[in-house]
DOMI-782725 format. One record per residue: x, y, z of N, C-alpha, C in turn; residue number from 1. Coordinates in nm, 4 decimals, m for minus. Layout:
N
       n_X       n_Y       n_Z      ca_X      ca_Y      ca_Z       c_X       c_Y       c_Z  num
         X         Y         Z         X         Y         Z         X         Y         Z  NUM
...
//
This chain:
188
       n_X       n_Y       n_Z      ca_X      ca_Y      ca_Z       c_X       c_Y       c_Z  num
    7.5034   11.5615   11.5618    7.4225   11.5061   11.6689    7.4765   11.5532   11.8028    1
    7.3875   11.5922   11.8884    7.4292   11.6355   12.0212    7.4461   11.5150   12.1138    2
    7.5082   11.5391   12.2258    7.5240   11.4372   12.3297    7.3874   11.3806   12.3678    3
    7.2913   11.4695   12.3864    7.1545   11.4294   12.4219    7.0904   11.3434   12.3120    4
    7.1116   11.3813   12.1857    7.0596   11.3020   12.0731    7.1150   11.1600   12.0772    5
    7.2438   11.1493   12.1012    7.3081   11.0180   12.1040    7.2565   10.9333   12.2193    6
    7.2382   10.9948   12.3333    7.1814   10.9213   12.4482    7.0421   10.8675   12.4139    7
    6.9612   10.9505   12.3478    6.8265   10.9084   12.3099    6.8314   10.7929   12.2099    8
    6.9212   10.8017   12.1144    6.9342   10.6932   12.0161    6.9733   10.5631   12.0866    9
    7.0688   10.5705   12.1781    7.1106   10.4498   12.2510    6.9924   10.3908   12.3284   10
    6.9158   10.4761   12.3965    6.7986   10.4259   12.4713    6.6988   10.3589   12.3765   11
    6.6757   10.4202   12.2597    6.5817   10.3623   12.1636    6.6312   10.2291   12.1088   12
    6.7601   10.2224   12.0780    6.8173   10.0970   12.0283    6.8078    9.9898   12.1359   13
    6.8443   10.0253   12.2576    6.8407    9.9287   12.3680    6.6993    9.8726   12.3852   14
    6.6006    9.9592   12.3817    6.4617    9.9162   12.3984    6.4157    9.8300   12.2814   15
    6.4408    9.8759   12.1590    6.3943    9.8029   12.0414    6.4565    9.6637   12.0336   16
    6.5863    9.6545   12.0521    6.6518    9.5240   12.0452    6.5987    9.4335   12.1559   17
    6.5849    9.4871   12.2754    6.5337    9.4068   12.3872    6.3934    9.3541   12.3639   18
    6.3102    9.4333   12.2973    6.1709    9.3936   12.2749    6.1482    9.3163   12.1450   19
    6.2238    9.3456   12.0411    6.1906    9.2965   11.9078    6.2903    9.2008   11.8446   20
    6.4059    9.1832   11.9027    6.5066    9.0966   11.8416    6.4489    8.9574   11.8211   21
    6.4780    8.8960   11.7055    6.4149    8.7689   11.6685    6.4417    8.6565   11.7671   22
    6.5503    8.6632   11.8431    6.5812    8.5615   11.9439    6.5545    8.6214   12.0813   23
    6.4420    8.5830   12.1450    6.4074    8.6444   12.2740    6.5149    8.6272   12.3817   24
    6.6004    8.5257   12.3665    6.7063    8.5051   12.4659    6.8325    8.5829   12.4313   25
    6.8308    8.6519   12.3149    6.9448    8.7302   12.2674    7.0719    8.6457   12.2606   26
    7.0535    8.5174   12.2291    7.1681    8.4269   12.2174    7.2432    8.4118   12.3482   27
    7.1731    8.4329   12.4601    7.2370    8.4221   12.5904    7.3247    8.5409   12.6260   28
    7.3214    8.6454   12.5471    7.4060    8.7631   12.5716    7.3379    8.8578   12.6711   29
    7.4184    8.9288   12.7463    7.3704    9.0295   12.8409    7.3596    9.1623   12.7662   30
    7.2434    9.1877   12.7060    7.2250    9.3062   12.6221    7.2475    9.4343   12.7003   31
    7.1927    9.4432   12.8205    7.2116    9.5649   12.9010    7.3603    9.5881   12.9279   32
    7.4330    9.4812   12.9555    7.5767    9.4926   12.9785    7.6519    9.5357   12.8534   33
    7.6107    9.4821   12.7387    7.6737    9.5209   12.6112    7.6529    9.6700   12.5875   34
    7.5287    9.7162   12.6064    7.4990    9.8586   12.5848    7.5847    9.9447   12.6770   35
    7.5892    9.9091   12.8046    7.6667    9.9899   12.9003    7.8149    9.9915   12.8659   36
    7.8676    9.8780   12.8172    8.0106    9.8740   12.7855    8.0454    9.9596   12.6635   37
    7.9466    9.9939   12.5814    7.9703   10.0759   12.4631    7.9182   10.2185   12.4762   38
    7.8417   10.2459   12.5796    7.7734   10.3748   12.5925    7.8678   10.4952   12.5797   39
    7.9770   10.4977   12.6548    8.0655   10.6144   12.6528    8.1320   10.6341   12.5170   40
    8.1716   10.5256   12.4536    8.2311   10.5351   12.3204    8.1313   10.5939   12.2205   41
    8.0058   10.5514   12.2295    7.9024   10.5994   12.1379    7.8698   10.7461   12.1654   42
    7.8443   10.7786   12.2895    7.8042   10.9152   12.3256    7.9152   11.0160   12.2973   43
    8.0402   10.9758   12.3161    8.1521   11.0683   12.2998    8.2213   11.0582   12.1641   44
    8.1596   10.9904   12.0696    8.2189   10.9795   11.9361    8.2409   11.1195   11.8790   45
    8.3574   11.1446   11.8159    8.3889   11.2792   11.7685    8.3060   11.3270   11.6491   46
    8.2471   11.2336   11.5733    8.1633   11.2743   11.4605    8.0625   11.1629   11.4300   47
    7.9766   11.1891   11.3338    7.8686   11.0957   11.3016    7.9235   10.9625   11.2521   48
    8.0294   10.9658   11.1753    8.0882   10.8422   11.1234    8.1374   10.7533   11.2373   49
    8.2058   10.8122   11.3329    8.2534   10.7356   11.4487    8.1341   10.6848   11.5301   50
    8.0335   10.7681   11.5445    7.9119   10.7284   11.6158    7.8519   10.6035   11.5509   51
    7.8345   10.6071   11.4183    7.7771   10.4929   11.3469    7.8626   10.3687   11.3638   52
    7.9952   10.3845   11.3537    8.0848   10.2703   11.3708    8.0742   10.2125   11.5122   53
    8.0634   10.2999   11.6123    8.0532   10.2537   11.7508    7.9216   10.1790   11.7746   54
    7.8121   10.2289   11.7178    7.6832   10.1593   11.7312    7.6885   10.0245   11.6589   55
    7.7469   10.0229   11.5406    7.7589    9.8979   11.4652    7.8414    9.7963   11.5429   56
    7.9496    9.8402   11.6045    8.0315    9.7518   11.6873    7.9490    9.6945   11.8022   57
    7.8706    9.7788   11.8674    7.7849    9.7325   11.9776    7.6851    9.6275   11.9275   58
    7.6173    9.6567   11.8169    7.5181    9.5634   11.7632    7.5813    9.4318   11.7196   59
    7.7052    9.4368   11.6721    7.7718    9.3152   11.6245    7.7958    9.2154   11.7376   60
    7.7982    9.2618   11.8609    7.8205    9.1713   11.9736    7.7068    9.0715   11.9925   61
    7.5915    9.0979   11.9309    7.4817    9.0013   11.9372    7.5008    8.8879   11.8361   62
    7.5986    8.9032   11.7470    7.6319    8.7970   11.6534    7.5263    8.7700   11.5482   63
    7.4519    8.8721   11.5075    7.3470    8.8545   11.4076    7.3733    8.9421   11.2865   64
    7.3709    8.8809   11.1687    7.3851    8.9601   11.0471    7.2568    9.0374   11.0182   65
    7.1514    9.0127   11.0941    7.0239    9.0797   11.0739    7.0115    9.2131   11.1444   66
    7.1170    9.2610   11.2057    7.1144    9.3905   11.2736    7.2091    9.4865   11.2041   67
    7.1617    9.6068   11.1800    7.2501    9.7077   11.1240    7.1950    9.8458   11.1550   68
    7.2813    9.9435   11.1475    7.2435   10.0826   11.1690    7.2436   10.1527   11.0346   69
    7.1358   10.2201   11.0040    7.1273   10.2990   10.8822    7.0952   10.4425   10.9201   70
    7.1697   10.5343   10.8632    7.1425   10.6766   10.8842    7.1421   10.7438   10.7480   71
    7.1073   10.8695   10.7413    7.1089   10.9369   10.6109    7.2459   10.9357   10.5429   72
    7.3546   10.9180   10.6165    7.4876   10.9155   10.5574    7.5299   10.7758   10.5131   73
    7.4542   10.6732   10.5474    7.4939   10.5358   10.5156    7.4925   10.5110   10.3653   74
    7.5947   10.4429   10.3190    7.5987   10.3946   10.1819    7.5697   10.2458   10.1889   75
    7.4709   10.2012   10.1116    7.4284   10.0625   10.1223    7.4222    9.9973    9.9856   76
    7.4140    9.8653    9.9881    7.4162    9.7896    9.8628    7.2952    9.8214    9.7764   77
    7.3117    9.7972    9.6473    7.2031    9.8269    9.5536    7.0796    9.7413    9.5796   78
    7.0986    9.6159    9.6194    6.9830    9.5300    9.6451    6.8943    9.5913    9.7535   79
    6.9553    9.6452    9.8565    6.8782    9.7060    9.9644    6.8349    9.8483    9.9326   80
    6.9201    9.9244    9.8647    6.8919   10.0657    9.8410    6.7909   10.0882    9.7297   81
    6.8049   10.0148    9.6202    6.7219   10.0457    9.5041    6.6333    9.9291    9.4608   82
    6.6306    9.8237    9.5410    6.5459    9.7080    9.5112    6.5793    9.6471    9.3759   83
    6.7076    9.6281    9.3515    6.7531    9.5693    9.2258    6.8873    9.5019    9.2485   84
    6.9186    9.4051    9.1628    7.0483    9.3396    9.1691    7.1153    9.3474    9.0328   85
    7.2473    9.3246    9.0328    7.3270    9.3354    8.9121    7.3991    9.2045    8.8839   86
    7.4363    9.1895    8.7586    7.5219    9.0794    8.7175    7.6258    9.1373    8.6224   87
    7.7503    9.0922    8.6358    7.8569    9.1372    8.5461    7.8365    9.0691    8.4106   88
    7.8278    9.1495    8.3043    7.8019    9.0974    8.1705    7.8924    9.1701    8.0707   89
    7.9458    9.0946    7.9753    8.0200    9.1549    7.8645    7.9173    9.1888    7.7572   90
    7.8779    9.3163    7.7531    7.7716    9.3586    7.6608    7.8303    9.3922    7.5244   91
    7.7545    9.3715    7.4164    7.8064    9.4010    7.2825    7.8343    9.5499    7.2603   92
    7.7530    9.6375    7.3177    7.7681    9.7804    7.2889    7.8481    9.8576    7.3937   93
    7.8529    9.8083    7.5185    7.9157    9.8858    7.6262    8.0319    9.8150    7.6948   94
    8.0691    9.6958    7.6492    8.1780    9.6217    7.7117    8.1331    9.5572    7.8420   95
    8.2297    9.5273    7.9288    8.1982    9.4621    8.0563    8.1348    9.5649    8.1495   96
    8.0139    9.5381    8.1880    7.9354    9.6309    8.2706    7.8481    9.5543    8.3679   97
    7.7876    9.6296    8.4609    7.6841    9.5752    8.5482    7.5512    9.5872    8.4756   98
    7.4799    9.4769    8.4673    7.3487    9.4746    8.4029    7.2459    9.4454    8.5104   99
    7.1378    9.5239    8.5121    7.0312    9.5016    8.6093    6.9702    9.3647    8.5837  100
    6.9681    9.2842    8.6879    6.9170    9.1489    8.6752    6.7742    9.1416    8.7275  101
    6.7571    9.1684    8.8537    6.6242    9.1668    8.9154    6.5888    9.3092    8.9540  102
    6.4776    9.3579    8.9034    6.4278    9.4910    8.9394    6.2897    9.4689    8.9992  103
    6.2788    9.4938    9.1278    6.1532    9.4701    9.1987    6.0440    9.5630    9.1474  104
    5.9307    9.5077    9.1011    5.8198    9.5937    9.0567    5.7751    9.6856    9.1711  105
    5.7656    9.8132    9.1427    5.7260    9.9110    9.2435    5.8408    9.9575    9.3304  106
    5.9588    9.8963    9.3169    6.0754    9.9346    9.3958    6.1353   10.0647    9.3447  107
    6.2367   10.1116    9.4128    6.2970   10.2411    9.3815    6.3509   10.2446    9.2387  108
    6.4269   10.1441    9.1980    6.4826   10.1433    9.0622    6.3714   10.1396    8.9580  109
    6.2708   10.0579    8.9829    6.1575   10.0477    8.8904    6.0860   10.1817    8.8770  110
    6.0632   10.2502    8.9883    5.9962   10.3809    8.9846    6.0806   10.4863    8.9137  111
    6.2139   10.4664    8.9117    6.3023   10.5602    8.8419    6.3082   10.5310    8.6921  112
    6.2462   10.4212    8.6492    6.2437   10.3884    8.5071    6.3404   10.2805    8.4650  113
    6.4100   10.2183    8.5607    6.5048   10.1113    8.5292    6.4289    9.9819    8.5041  114
    6.4785    9.9035    8.4085    6.4189    9.7733    8.3767    6.5250    9.6645    8.3845  115
    6.4810    9.5412    8.4054    6.5735    9.4286    8.3971    6.6387    9.4310    8.2603  116
    6.7659    9.3960    8.2549    6.8486    9.3924    8.1339    6.9032    9.5298    8.0950  117
    6.8684    9.6389    8.1650    6.9334    9.7676    8.1419    7.0788    9.7555    8.1877  118
    7.1682    9.8203    8.1165    7.3107    9.8207    8.1504    7.3421    9.9487    8.2262  119
    7.4046    9.9362    8.3435    7.4423   10.0531    8.4227    7.5683   10.1155    8.3630  120
    7.5591   10.2432    8.3302    7.6720   10.3156    8.2724    7.7409   10.4026    8.3776  121
    7.6619   10.4826    8.4502    7.7222   10.5706    8.5499    7.6276   10.5936    8.6661  122
    7.6873   10.6291    8.7798    7.6142   10.6658    8.9009    7.6685   10.7998    8.9467  123
    7.5803   10.8978    8.9558    7.6179   11.0309    9.0019    7.7329   11.0898    8.9208  124
    7.7308   11.0650    8.7897    7.8313   11.1203    8.7007    7.9602   11.0409    8.6908  125
    7.9745   10.9338    8.7695    8.0961   10.8523    8.7663    8.0708   10.7211    8.6944  126
    8.1565   10.6909    8.5991    8.1487   10.5651    8.5254    8.1647   10.4485    8.6234  127
    8.0794   10.3479    8.6136    8.0848   10.2324    8.7036    8.1044   10.1065    8.6193  128
    8.2161   10.0391    8.6424    8.2422    9.9125    8.5742    8.2916    9.8108    8.6758  129
    8.2646    9.6826    8.6499    8.3151    9.5788    8.7401    8.4680    9.5860    8.7474  130
    8.5267    9.5588    8.8610    8.4675    9.4995    8.9800    8.4063    9.6006    9.0767  131
    8.4171    9.7322    9.0471    8.3595    9.8328    9.1361    8.2077    9.8146    9.1414  132
    8.1550    9.7919    9.2625    8.0100    9.7762    9.2803    7.9465    9.9125    9.3040  133
    7.8328    9.9373    9.2416    7.7636   10.0630    9.2682    7.7062   10.0630    9.4096  134
    7.7136   10.1767    9.4745    7.6544   10.1926    9.6074    7.5788   10.3247    9.6072  135
    7.4758   10.3305    9.6880    7.3873   10.4460    9.6878    7.3727   10.4993    9.8288  136
    7.3891   10.6310    9.8435    7.3715   10.6942    9.9731    7.2246   10.7296    9.9902  137
    7.1747   10.7065   10.1108    7.0347   10.7336   10.1376    7.0069   10.8833   10.1382  138
    6.8807   10.9161   10.1161    6.8306   11.0526   10.1210    6.9011   11.1438   10.0210  139
    6.9349   11.0885    9.9062    6.9973   11.1665    9.8005    6.9299   11.1320    9.6682  140
    6.9103   11.2332    9.5862    6.8682   11.2082    9.4492    6.9975   11.1865    9.3721  141
    7.0168   11.0639    9.3253    7.1408   11.0285    9.2578    7.1073   10.9912    9.1142  142
    7.1557   11.0711    9.0181    7.1282   11.0384    8.8783    7.2113   10.9184    8.8334  143
    7.1496   10.8331    8.7560    7.2213   10.7223    8.6945    7.1943   10.7270    8.5441  144
    7.2836   10.6666    8.4693    7.2650   10.6518    8.3256    7.2675   10.5030    8.2965  145
    7.1674   10.4577    8.2230    7.1609   10.3187    8.1803    7.1590   10.3142    8.0285  146
    7.1963   10.1998    7.9772    7.1880   10.1758    7.8337    7.0804   10.0695    7.8134  147
    6.9845   10.1012    7.7273    6.8766   10.0074    7.6962    6.8749    9.9892    7.5449  148
    6.9076    9.8701    7.5023    6.9145    9.8409    7.3579    7.0058    9.9391    7.2854  149
    7.1186    9.9753    7.3486    7.2152   10.0643    7.2861    7.1876   10.2123    7.3020  150
    7.0727   10.2487    7.3560    7.0398   10.3899    7.3770    7.0625   10.4270    7.5234  151
    7.1252   10.5419    7.5459    7.1502   10.5891    7.6829    7.0265   10.6593    7.7365  152
    6.9978   10.6346    7.8631    6.8803   10.6934    7.9276    6.9201   10.7372    8.0678  153
    6.8862   10.8600    8.1054    6.9111   10.9097    8.2410    6.7919   10.8770    8.3292  154
    6.8212   10.8321    8.4488    6.7177   10.8001    8.5473    6.7616   10.8601    8.6804  155
    6.6667   10.8974    8.7611    6.7023   10.9372    8.8979    6.5823   10.9152    8.9867  156
    6.6137   10.8870    9.1088    6.5117   10.8678    9.2098    6.5760   10.8969    9.3430  157
    6.4957   10.9161    9.4439    6.5495   10.9370    9.5768    6.5716   10.7987    9.6360  158
    6.6930   10.7497    9.6251    6.7268   10.6135    9.6637    6.7091   10.5946    9.8136  159
    6.6168   10.5050    9.8503    6.5874   10.4700    9.9893    6.5684   10.5955   10.0735  160
    6.4718   10.6747   10.0375    6.4494   10.8040   10.1026    6.4269   10.7869   10.2526  161
    6.4976   10.8662   10.3270    6.4816   10.8751   10.4715    6.4782   11.0228   10.5057  162
    6.4063   11.0565   10.6069    6.4051   11.1951   10.6514    6.5374   11.2275   10.7184  163
    6.5867   11.3478   10.6951    6.7098   11.3886   10.7633    6.6840   11.3855   10.9138  164
    6.7888   11.3488   10.9859    6.7758   11.3464   11.1309    6.7034   11.2238   11.1817  165
    6.7100   11.1133   11.1077    6.6530   10.9892   11.1587    6.7610   10.8827   11.1587  166
    6.7440   10.7886   11.2464    6.8305   10.6715   11.2515    6.7403   10.5513   11.2366  167
    6.7807   10.4554   11.1563    6.7019   10.3362   11.1333    6.7806   10.2148   11.1798  168
    6.7149   10.1292   11.2542    6.7731   10.0010   11.2915    6.6962    9.8947   11.2149  169
    6.7668    9.8104   11.1424    6.7050    9.7051   11.0643    6.7262    9.5749   11.1400  170
    6.6184    9.5018   11.1656    6.6321    9.3771   11.2400    6.5260    9.2771   11.2008  171
    6.5538    9.1521   11.2293    6.4557    9.0475   11.2092    6.3540    9.0538   11.3226  172
    6.2302    9.0263   11.2892    6.1251    9.0228   11.3898    6.1225    8.8861   11.4558  173
    6.0819    8.8787   11.5803    6.0711    8.7501   11.6499    5.9722    8.6576   11.5812  174
    5.8669    8.7144   11.5257    5.7605    8.6320   11.4690    5.7762    8.6091   11.3200  175
    5.8698    8.6759   11.2572    5.8840    8.6662   11.1123    5.9805    8.5547   11.0746  176
    5.9813    8.5222   10.9487    6.0735    8.4210   10.8994    6.2159    8.4741   10.9112  177
    6.3145    8.3855   10.9140    6.4534    8.4296   10.9302    6.5019    8.5218   10.8194  178
    6.4379    8.5238   10.7036    6.4828    8.6088   10.5941    6.4096    8.7425   10.5888  179
    6.3122    8.7631   10.6734    6.2397    8.8902   10.6672    6.2974    8.9874   10.7687  180
    6.2947    9.1139   10.7318    6.3504    9.2172   10.8173    6.2480    9.3262   10.8396  181
    6.2638    9.3980   10.9475    6.1773    9.5091   10.9816    6.2660    9.6246   11.0232  182
    6.2273    9.7426   10.9883    6.3041    9.8598   11.0261    6.2267    9.9437   11.1260  183
    6.2967   10.0082   11.2149    6.2379   10.1017   11.3100    6.3154   10.2312   11.2964  184
    6.2457   10.3442   11.2843    6.3112   10.4739   11.2703    6.2784   10.5614   11.3900  185
    6.3759   10.6445   11.4262    6.3547   10.7432   11.5316    6.4024   10.8774   11.4831  186
    6.3284   10.9789   11.5130    6.3750   11.1154   11.4865    6.4769   11.1494   11.5938  187
    6.5807   11.2192   11.5539    6.6811   11.2606   11.6510    6.7076   11.4088   11.6368  188
//
């Protein structure tokens, strides 16, 4: 990302949060002041990882768990990335493993062929067993292997596909329920 790209992202974040944050008073915080106090750190970050960390630090000052920065490099939880959740289960055929519990119909995992009660064997060629939680990087086709009734099955999908060169801010809408979130993407 260039200096100019980062400046544009900051302007977009500043505008979106100011207009769309679920609490119109921003919890009494001076949003413009928060942005200015973090601007140089964000713009001058030595790499994308530092940039993301600096933006996340800035957003955290609003004190809301409903704000986060997602980019193509972000690794996110399975519930958010693949629309599915896991439960640790001692399976008869595969031992202690993560078993898909809730698989959202039409969600990413469902479209890849995963079903509730499938046992997760591996992600991207690496064996995954509790307590290690599976995580999925956006904008990547990541193969997984599941066990269904003792038979191994390969599945893959583009987990939470995002276009390269976009930044997504996830936030609660002012008019939505406290549990609903909305994302805004910008090309950079």
